[in-house]
C-alpha positions as CSV (number, residue, x, y, z in Angstrom):
1,M,-37.5,74.9,-19.8
2,R,-36.7,72.9,-17.5
3,K,-35.3,70.0,-19.2
4,I,-36.1,66.3,-17.4
5,L,-32.9,64.0,-17.6
6,P,-33.9,60.1,-18.7
7,L,-34.6,57.9,-15.6
8,S,-31.4,56.3,-16.6
9,L,-28.8,59.6,-16.3
10,T,-30.8,60.6,-12.8
11,P,-28.2,61.5,-10.0
12,L,-30.3,59.0,-7.9
13,S,-30.2,56.1,-11.2
14,I,-26.4,56.8,-11.0
15,T,-26.3,56.3,-7.7
16,L,-28.0,53.3,-7.6
17,A,-26.0,51.7,-10.2
18,A,-23.4,52.2,-8.5
19,V,-24.2,50.5,-5.4
20,L,-25.6,47.4,-7.4
21,A,-22.4,47.1,-9.1
22,L,-20.1,47.7,-5.9
23,T,-22.6,44.7,-4.3
24,G,-22.3,42.7,-7.3
25,C,-18.6,42.6,-6.9
26,S,-18.6,42.4,-3.2
27,Q,-20.9,39.3,-4.0
28,S,-18.8,37.5,-7.0
29,N,-15.6,38.5,-5.0
30,E,-17.0,36.5,-1.9
31,S,-18.1,33.6,-4.5
32,T,-14.3,33.3,-5.7
33,T,-13.1,33.3,-1.9
34,A,-16.0,30.9,-0.5
35,N,-14.8,28.5,-3.5
36,N,-11.0,28.8,-3.0
37,D,-11.6,28.0,0.6
38,A,-13.8,25.4,0.6
39,V,-12.3,22.2,1.9
40,T,-12.5,19.1,0.1
41,T,-12.6,15.7,2.6
42,L,-10.5,13.0,1.5
43,R,-11.8,9.6,3.0
44,F,-8.5,7.7,3.6
45,S,-9.3,3.6,4.2
46,H,-6.7,0.7,5.3
47,F,-6.5,-2.7,7.5
48,W,-3.3,-1.9,9.6
49,P,-4.4,-1.1,13.4
50,A,-4.2,2.6,14.3
51,T,-1.2,1.9,16.3
52,A,0.9,0.2,13.9
53,A,3.4,2.3,12.6
54,T,2.5,2.1,8.8
55,H,-0.8,4.3,10.1
56,T,1.4,6.4,12.4
57,E,4.2,6.7,10.8
58,I,3.4,7.0,6.8
59,F,-0.4,7.6,6.5
60,E,-0.6,10.2,9.3
61,P,2.1,12.2,8.3
62,W,1.5,12.1,4.9
63,A,-2.1,13.3,5.8
64,R,-1.0,16.2,7.7
65,K,1.6,17.3,5.1
66,V,-1.3,16.9,2.3
67,E,-3.4,19.4,5.1
68,A,-0.6,21.6,5.3
69,E,0.3,22.6,2.2
70,S,-3.2,22.9,0.7
71,D,-3.7,25.4,3.5
72,G,-6.6,23.4,5.0
73,R,-8.0,22.9,1.6
74,L,-7.7,19.5,1.5
75,K,-8.8,17.3,4.8
76,V,-7.8,13.7,5.1
77,E,-9.8,11.4,7.4
78,I,-8.3,8.6,7.6
79,Y,-9.7,5.3,8.9
80,P,-8.0,2.7,9.7
81,S,-8.4,-1.2,10.8
82,A,-10.3,-2.7,8.1
83,T,-13.9,0.2,9.1
84,L,-14.4,1.7,6.0
85,S,-13.8,-1.8,3.2
86,K,-12.8,-4.8,3.5
87,P,-9.3,-5.8,3.3
88,D,-9.5,-7.6,-0.1
89,A,-11.8,-5.2,-1.3
90,T,-9.9,-1.8,-0.5
91,Y,-8.9,-1.0,-4.2
92,D,-12.2,-1.8,-6.0
93,A,-13.8,0.5,-3.1
94,T,-11.8,3.5,-4.3
95,A,-12.1,2.8,-7.9
96,K,-15.7,2.6,-7.3
97,G,-15.4,5.8,-5.0
98,T,-16.7,4.7,-2.0
99,V,-13.4,5.7,-0.2
100,D,-11.2,8.4,-1.8
101,I,-7.6,6.7,-1.2
102,G,-6.9,3.9,-0.3
103,S,-4.1,1.0,0.2
104,Q,-4.3,-2.5,0.3
105,L,-1.9,-5.6,-0.6
106,Q,-2.2,-6.5,-4.0
107,G,-1.7,-10.1,-2.6
108,Y,-5.0,-9.6,-1.1
109,T,-6.8,-10.0,-4.2
110,N,-5.2,-12.9,-6.2
111,G,-5.2,-13.0,-10.2
112,R,-6.1,-8.9,-9.9
113,F,-2.4,-7.6,-10.3
114,P,-0.6,-10.3,-11.8
115,L,2.2,-8.4,-13.3
116,T,2.8,-6.0,-10.4
117,Q,3.3,-9.4,-7.7
118,V,6.0,-10.5,-10.5
119,A,8.2,-8.1,-8.1
120,E,7.2,-10.7,-5.0
121,L,9.1,-13.6,-6.4
122,P,12.1,-14.6,-4.2
123,G,15.6,-13.1,-5.2
124,L,14.8,-10.0,-5.8
125,S,14.4,-8.0,-2.6
126,N,16.0,-8.2,0.4
127,S,14.8,-5.0,2.4
128,A,11.2,-2.8,2.1
129,T,13.4,0.1,1.0
130,Q,14.7,-1.9,-1.9
131,M,11.3,-3.5,-2.7
132,N,9.5,0.0,-2.7
133,C,12.2,0.9,-5.2
134,I,11.6,-1.8,-7.5
135,L,8.0,-1.1,-7.2
136,Q,7.9,2.5,-7.8
137,T,10.6,1.7,-10.6
138,L,8.3,-0.7,-12.5
139,Y,5.4,1.9,-12.9
140,D,6.8,4.9,-13.3
141,D,8.7,3.2,-16.7
142,G,4.7,1.9,-17.8
143,V,5.9,-1.5,-16.8
144,I,3.1,-2.4,-14.8
145,S,1.2,0.6,-15.0
146,S,-1.6,-0.8,-16.7
147,E,-3.2,-2.4,-13.7
148,Y,-3.8,0.6,-12.1
149,D,-5.6,2.2,-15.0
150,D,-9.0,2.8,-13.2
151,T,-7.3,4.5,-10.2
152,H,-4.9,7.5,-9.7
153,L,-1.8,5.8,-8.1
154,L,0.0,7.8,-5.1
155,F,2.9,5.7,-4.8
156,M,4.2,2.0,-4.2
157,M,5.0,0.6,-0.9
158,G,6.1,-3.0,-0.2
159,T,7.3,-5.2,3.3
160,G,10.8,-6.3,4.1
161,P,11.1,-9.7,3.1
162,G,8.8,-12.5,4.8
163,G,9.5,-15.3,6.9
164,M,8.0,-18.1,9.3
165,H,6.9,-17.8,12.6
166,T,5.4,-20.7,14.3
167,V,4.5,-22.0,18.1
168,D,7.1,-24.2,18.5
169,K,7.9,-25.7,15.3
170,A,10.8,-25.2,14.2
171,I,11.4,-24.9,10.4
172,R,14.7,-25.6,9.2
173,T,14.3,-27.4,5.8
174,P,11.1,-28.1,3.2
175,D,10.8,-31.2,4.9
176,D,9.4,-29.5,8.6
177,L,6.3,-27.7,6.6
178,K,4.6,-30.8,6.2
179,G,1.4,-30.9,7.9
180,L,1.5,-27.7,8.9
181,R,-1.3,-25.0,8.0
182,M,0.5,-21.6,7.4
183,R,-1.1,-18.3,6.4
184,R,0.0,-17.1,3.3
185,P,-0.5,-13.3,2.3
186,S,-0.6,-14.5,-1.5
187,A,-0.5,-16.6,-4.3
188,I,3.6,-16.7,-4.4
189,A,3.9,-17.5,-1.1
190,G,1.3,-19.6,-1.4
191,D,2.7,-21.6,-4.0
192,I,6.2,-21.7,-2.7
193,I,4.9,-22.8,0.9
194,E,3.1,-25.7,-1.3
195,S,5.8,-27.0,-3.4
196,A,7.6,-27.4,0.1
197,G,5.2,-29.3,1.5
198,G,3.2,-27.0,3.8
199,T,-0.7,-26.7,3.6
200,P,-1.4,-22.4,2.9
201,V,-4.2,-20.5,4.2
202,G,-5.8,-17.7,3.0
203,L,-6.5,-15.1,5.6
204,P,-7.0,-11.5,6.5
205,A,-4.2,-10.1,8.3
206,T,-7.3,-8.9,10.9
207,D,-8.4,-12.7,11.5
208,I,-5.2,-14.0,12.0
209,Y,-4.6,-13.5,15.6
210,T,-7.8,-15.3,16.9
211,S,-6.8,-18.4,14.8
212,L,-3.2,-18.7,15.6
213,Q,-4.5,-18.7,19.5
214,R,-7.5,-20.9,18.3
215,G,-5.3,-23.4,17.0
216,V,-6.5,-23.0,13.4
217,L,-3.5,-21.6,12.0
218,D,0.0,-24.1,13.1
219,G,2.3,-20.4,11.8
220,V,2.3,-17.7,9.8
221,S,4.2,-17.0,6.7
222,L,5.2,-12.4,7.2
223,P,7.5,-10.0,7.3
224,W,8.7,-9.0,10.6
225,D,6.5,-5.5,10.8
226,A,3.1,-7.7,10.2
227,T,4.0,-9.9,13.7
228,G,4.5,-6.8,15.3
229,S,1.6,-4.8,14.2
230,F,-0.7,-7.6,14.6
231,R,0.9,-8.8,17.9
232,L,1.6,-11.8,16.9
233,I,4.9,-11.8,18.9
234,E,2.8,-12.6,21.3
235,L,1.7,-15.5,20.1
236,T,4.7,-17.0,18.1
237,N,8.2,-18.1,19.8
238,T,10.1,-19.5,16.9
239,H,11.1,-17.9,13.7
240,T,12.8,-19.0,10.4
241,N,14.2,-16.2,8.6
242,I,13.9,-17.1,5.4
243,P,14.0,-13.9,2.2
244,F,11.4,-16.2,0.1
245,Y,8.6,-13.3,-0.8
246,S,8.2,-10.0,-0.3
247,S,5.0,-8.0,-0.3
248,A,3.7,-5.6,-2.9
249,I,1.3,-3.0,-1.0
250,M,-0.7,0.2,-3.2
251,V,-1.6,4.0,-2.2
252,T,-3.8,5.0,-4.6
253,M,-6.9,7.9,-5.2
254,N,-10.1,7.7,-6.9
255,K,-9.4,8.8,-10.0
256,D,-12.6,11.2,-10.5
257,K,-12.5,12.7,-7.3
258,Y,-8.5,13.6,-8.1
259,D,-9.7,14.6,-11.7
260,S,-12.1,17.2,-9.8
261,L,-9.6,18.8,-7.9
262,P,-8.4,22.2,-9.2
263,D,-4.3,22.7,-10.2
264,D,-2.8,23.9,-7.1
265,L,-4.3,20.9,-4.9
266,K,-3.5,18.7,-7.3
267,K,-0.2,19.7,-7.1
268,V,0.1,19.4,-3.4
269,I,-1.3,16.0,-4.2
270,D,1.3,15.0,-6.8
271,D,4.5,16.7,-4.8
272,N,3.1,13.8,-2.2
273,S,3.2,10.8,-4.2
274,G,6.1,8.7,-6.2
275,K,9.6,7.9,-6.1
276,A,9.7,10.2,-3.0
277,M,7.1,8.7,-0.6
278,A,7.9,5.2,-1.4
279,A,11.7,5.8,0.1
280,S,10.4,7.1,3.0
281,A,8.0,4.3,3.4
282,G,10.5,1.4,2.9
283,K,12.6,3.6,5.4
284,V,10.1,2.7,8.3
285,F,8.8,-1.0,6.9
286,D,12.8,-1.7,7.4
287,A,12.9,0.0,11.2
288,E,9.6,-2.2,12.1
289,D,11.3,-5.0,11.0
290,A,14.5,-4.8,13.3
291,K,12.5,-3.4,15.9
292,Y,10.4,-6.7,16.4
293,M,12.8,-9.0,15.7
294,A,14.7,-7.6,18.4
295,E,11.8,-7.7,20.2
296,A,11.1,-11.6,19.9
297,K,14.8,-12.0,20.1
298,A,14.8,-10.4,23.6
299,K,12.4,-12.6,25.1
300,G,14.5,-15.9,24.1
301,D,12.4,-16.9,20.8
302,T,14.1,-19.7,18.8
303,M,15.7,-17.8,15.6
304,I,16.7,-19.7,12.3
305,D,18.5,-18.2,9.5
306,I,18.4,-19.2,6.0
307,L,19.3,-15.8,4.6
308,D,20.3,-17.1,1.4
309,P,17.2,-20.0,0.1
310,L,18.3,-19.8,-3.5
311,N,21.6,-21.1,-3.0
312,D,20.0,-23.5,0.0
313,P,20.1,-26.8,-1.4
314,Q,17.1,-27.9,0.2
315,W,15.4,-25.1,-0.2
316,K,16.3,-23.7,-3.9
317,G,13.9,-26.8,-5.6
318,P,10.8,-25.4,-4.0
319,L,12.2,-21.8,-4.3
320,E,12.6,-22.4,-7.8
321,A,9.1,-24.6,-8.3
322,G,6.7,-22.3,-7.0
323,T,8.2,-19.3,-9.1
324,Q,7.8,-21.0,-12.3
325,K,4.7,-22.0,-10.9
326,Y,3.7,-18.0,-10.6
327,L,5.6,-17.1,-14.2
328,N,3.6,-20.2,-16.1
329,N,0.2,-19.2,-14.6
330,V,0.5,-15.4,-15.1
331,A,1.4,-16.5,-18.9
332,A,-1.4,-18.6,-19.4
333,L,-3.5,-15.0,-18.9
334,G,-2.1,-14.2,-21.9
335,L,0.6,-11.7,-20.0
336,D,4.8,-12.0,-20.9
337,P,5.5,-12.2,-16.8
338,Q,9.0,-13.1,-18.1
339,A,9.5,-10.1,-19.9
340,V,8.1,-8.5,-16.5
341,Y,10.1,-10.5,-14.1
342,E,13.4,-9.2,-16.5
343,K,12.6,-5.9,-15.9
344,A,12.4,-6.7,-12.4
345,Q,15.8,-8.2,-12.2
346,E,17.3,-4.7,-13.7
347,A,15.4,-2.6,-11.0
348,S,16.3,-5.0,-8.0
349,A,20.0,-4.6,-9.1
350,A,19.9,-0.6,-9.9
351,C,17.8,-0.9,-6.3
352,K,19.8,-2.6,-4.3
353,V,20.8,-0.6,-0.9
């Protein structure tokens, strides 16, 4: 009698099983490959114009490097000129996930980063490179890191010393500030301007040009790179180089977006974060400061140099008063700004160029 094999053991069933197994493996491999090749788009928002060196020499090279090192699995779309988030709301937009990466001055949200802004006080920094080093050191050492717990901080930046830029109004002493409406970038700069007798005005950088043009402002307090980035050299012709503050800036990422990345892509982000990026950004800001100062000199603008105001008998008082006012205000929040100030002084000495 002919023996009948069970269906599962017939040549046809064996062939079908093999085909299905191969198909299943193929589909599984295709799925894995598709996942590995999936592109994650990161939307990066900031307020600088697309022509500014901050955009073209810091953010764009950073984005292209991240894309290259991820083999194209990360794509960074940059939105300059506050087109995706307002200048003073970019950090919160990043924390909430409205944007994936954002850059903002801490001073744009008064009271949000009080310990970080201690590093902006006069006498701590004489260059952007030094300021960036101070800020990144304070963050890496855990001195100010708690202020960024709701995001994944990428790196710190900071400007060179901020001076004063006016139209036909020479500022040589604090008395020369009396009655002048000066745009201030942060509470610290505003406290010092007010202590010296001026009237500080808070405005986003994107609104400064038209405000100067219309006479709403008499002058601005900004580092040189910003006067160039926002075309303010076109309107101002008298400049007081007095290092009485520096502005802190952060570049940060939405925490959930970072956590959602596979480990190899997290490493790409990590490899392009921290001190190396802070140092690179500092060099760009310093070069821009030198460039725009030279441009203003070349067009015949008036230059007034007060390079050591803390030891200048006329400026020492207002600067110390503004400094103490800020420290007192932060202490009133139940924080310890004096301890941060001492750490910032230590970092300043270690970061001196």
